[in-house]
C-alpha positions in Angstrom: -22.5 -17.1 37.8 -23.6 -18.3 41.4 -26.8 -16.9 42.7 -26.4 -15.1 46.1 -28.2 -16.9 48.9 -30.7 -14.7 50.9 -32.6 -16.1 54.1 -35.9 -14.4 54.7 -37.3 -14.5 58.1 -40.9 -13.3 58.1 -43.9 -14.6 60.1 -46.5 -13.2 57.7 -46.9 -16.1 55.2 -48.2 -14.2 52.3 -45.4 -11.7 52.5 -42.8 -14.4 52.9 -44.1 -16.0 49.9 -44.2 -12.8 47.9 -40.7 -11.9 48.8 -39.2 -15.3 48.2 -41.0 -15.7 44.8 -39.9 -12.0 43.7 -36.4 -12.2 44.7 -36.0 -15.8 43.3 -37.5 -14.5 40.0 -34.7 -11.6 40.2 -31.7 -14.1 40.2 -31.3 -14.7 44.0 -31.5 -18.2 45.8 -33.6 -17.7 48.8 -34.7 -19.8 51.8 -37.8 -19.2 53.8 -38.2 -19.2 57.8 -41.3 -18.3 59.6 -39.4 -17.6 62.9 -35.9 -17.0 64.4 -36.0 -20.4 66.0 -36.5 -22.1 62.4 -33.4 -20.0 61.0 -31.2 -21.0 63.8 -31.9 -24.8 63.1 -30.2 -24.1 59.7 -27.7 -21.4 60.3 -24.6 -21.5 60.6 -24.6 -24.9 58.9 -25.9 -23.5 55.8 -24.5 -20.0 55.2 -25.9 -16.9 53.5 -24.8 -13.7 51.7 -27.7 -11.8 53.2 -30.7 -11.8 55.7 -33.8 -10.3 55.1 -35.5 -10.1 58.4 -38.9 -9.0 60.0 -38.2 -6.8 63.1 -41.1 -8.0 65.0 -41.0 -11.7 64.9 -42.8 -13.9 67.6 -40.3 -15.2 70.1 -36.8 -14.1 69.2 -37.1 -10.7 67.2 -35.2 -9.8 64.0 -32.9 -7.8 66.4 -32.1 -10.8 68.3 -31.2 -12.5 65.1 -29.0 -9.9 64.1 -27.1 -9.6 67.4 -26.6 -13.3 67.7 -25.1 -13.4 64.0 -23.0 -10.7 64.5 -21.6 -12.1 67.6 -20.4 -15.2 65.7 -17.5 -15.7 63.5 -15.3 -13.2 61.6 -16.5 -10.0 60.3 -15.5 -10.4 56.7 -17.9 -13.6 56.6 -20.8 -12.0 58.1 -24.0 -11.8 55.8 -25.5 -8.4 55.1 -28.7 -7.5 56.8 -31.7 -5.8 55.7 -34.4 -5.4 58.2 -38.2 -4.8 57.6 -40.5 -3.4 60.0 -44.2 -2.2 60.0 -43.2 0.7 62.3 -41.8 4.0 61.4 -40.5 5.2 64.8 -36.9 6.4 64.8 -36.0 4.7 67.9 -36.7 1.4 66.3 -34.7 2.3 63.3 -31.8 3.3 65.8 -32.0 0.1 67.6 -31.9 -1.9 64.2 -28.8 -0.1 63.0 -27.1 -0.2 66.2 -27.8 -4.1 66.3 -25.9 -4.3 63.1 -28.4 -4.0 60.2 -27.0 -2.4 56.9 -30.4 -1.3 56.0 -33.7 -0.6 57.7 -36.8 -0.5 55.5 -40.6 -0.1 56.0 -42.7 -3.0 54.9 -44.7 -0.8 52.9 -41.6 -0.5 50.4 -42.1 -2.0 47.0 -40.5 -5.2 46.3 -38.2 -3.4 43.6 -36.9 -1.1 46.5 -36.3 -4.1 48.7 -34.5 -5.8 45.8 -32.5 -2.7 45.2 -31.4 -2.4 48.9 -30.4 -6.1 48.8 -28.1 -5.3 45.8 -26.8 -2.1 47.5 -25.7 -4.1 50.6 -24.1 -6.8 48.6 -22.2 -4.5 46.6 -20.9 -2.7 49.7 -19.8 -6.2 51.0 -18.0 -6.9 47.7 -20.3 -9.9 47.0 -22.6 -8.6 44.1 -21.6 -10.1 40.7 -23.2 -7.1 39.3 -21.2 -4.9 41.5 -18.6 -2.4 40.4 -19.0 0.6 38.2 -20.5 0.7 34.8 -19.6 3.5 32.4 -21.7 4.9 29.6 -20.0 6.7 26.9 -22.8 8.6 25.2 -20.7 10.2 22.4 -19.1 6.9 21.3 -22.2 4.7 21.8 -20.2 2.5 24.1 -20.8 0.8 27.5 -18.0 -0.2 29.7 -18.7 -3.1 32.2 -17.0 -3.3 35.6 -14.3 -5.7 34.2 -13.3 -3.3 31.6 -15.1 -5.0 28.6 -16.4 -2.4 26.0 -19.5 -3.1 24.1 -20.9 -1.1 21.1 -24.4 0.1 21.5 -27.3 1.0 19.3 -28.9 4.3 19.4 -31.9 2.9 21.1 -29.7 1.1 23.8 -27.8 4.3 24.3 -31.1 6.3 24.8 -32.5 3.5 27.2 -29.4 3.6 29.3 -29.0 7.3 29.3 -32.5 7.7 30.9 -32.2 4.8 33.4 -28.6 5.5 34.5 -29.5 9.0 35.3 -31.9 7.9 37.9 -30.3 4.6 39.5 -32.5 2.7 41.7 -35.8 4.4 40.6 -38.2 2.9 38.4 -38.7 4.8 35.0 -42.1 4.1 33.3 -42.0 2.8 29.7 -44.0 5.7 28.8 -41.3 8.0 30.1 -38.5 6.1 28.5 -40.3 6.5 25.1 -40.9 10.2 25.7 -37.2 10.7 26.3 -36.6 8.9 22.9 -39.2 11.3 21.3 -41.4 8.5 20.5 -45.1 8.0 21.1 -46.4 5.4 23.6 -47.9 3.1 20.8 -48.3 -0.6 21.2 -45.6 -1.2 18.6 -43.0 1.2 20.3 -43.7 -0.2 23.8 -42.9 -3.7 22.4 -39.7 -2.4 20.7 -38.7 -0.9 23.9 -39.0 -4.3 25.7 -37.2 -6.0 22.9 -34.3 -3.4 23.2 -34.0 -4.1 26.9 -34.0 -7.9 26.5 -31.4 -7.7 23.7 -29.3 -5.3 25.7 -29.2 -7.8 28.7 -28.4 -10.7 26.4 -25.7 -8.8 24.8 -23.9 -8.0 28.1 -24.3 -11.5 29.3 -22.8 -12.8 26.1 -19.9 -10.4 26.2 -18.7 -10.6 29.7 -20.6 -13.0 31.5 -22.1 -10.4 33.8 -25.8 -9.6 34.5 -26.6 -6.1 33.4 -28.4 -4.6 36.6 -31.3 -3.6 34.5 -34.6 -4.8 36.1 -38.1 -4.7 34.8 -40.3 -3.1 37.6 -43.6 -4.9 37.2 -46.3 -2.4 35.7 -43.9 0.4 36.2 -41.1 0.1 33.6 -37.4 -0.5 34.2 -34.9 0.3 37.0 -31.2 0.4 36.8 -29.9 -1.1 40.1 -26.3 -0.7 39.7 -23.5 2.0 39.7 -23.3 3.8 36.3 -21.1 6.9 35.4 -22.3 8.9 32.4 -19.7 10.3 30.1 -21.0 12.8 27.3 
């Protein structure tokens, strides 16, 4: 499955490196730019599915990037836009959204939240391979994928997905997941939980060629970043 292309424009080199490394590890293909001018040396010759932009860039701002990109080409081919800012003023958020940003986030947001925002925008644009609705059939121990494939699940897999799909986009700690399974947070049980998550992702990929939107949240547990309906 093709990796979605994200252009990251951020003048803080440490944050730029963190964002690129994290999103690459999560399955995206990123290209890093330290300024708007550097970005426009590449775009539109090199297209992107999504732009992750710092608002307060030196020279041209992130707002300028959005306005210039939105003014060019067909709307259907426009990349999604997630904007990051160190400011929380409502006026700045209004400016960003009015300029054409899809999501406006504080730079204090965790990397997992930024990743979830990227997936959300790509789903709305119909460009996310993990998009569409998943459906968990608890009583029948089955998972229905967005393309209609039905997978038989084990009891631990059902318990894991029940807890995560009930709080989409939010990280659930491994300890809380085990508690929901009525298990103690022993080293052995924590290891079994991680193995269950890994096997489930492999099972879904093998069955339908899709990535299950189940993401490990470093030091925090797991997050389900897709859309999932639960049927009892």
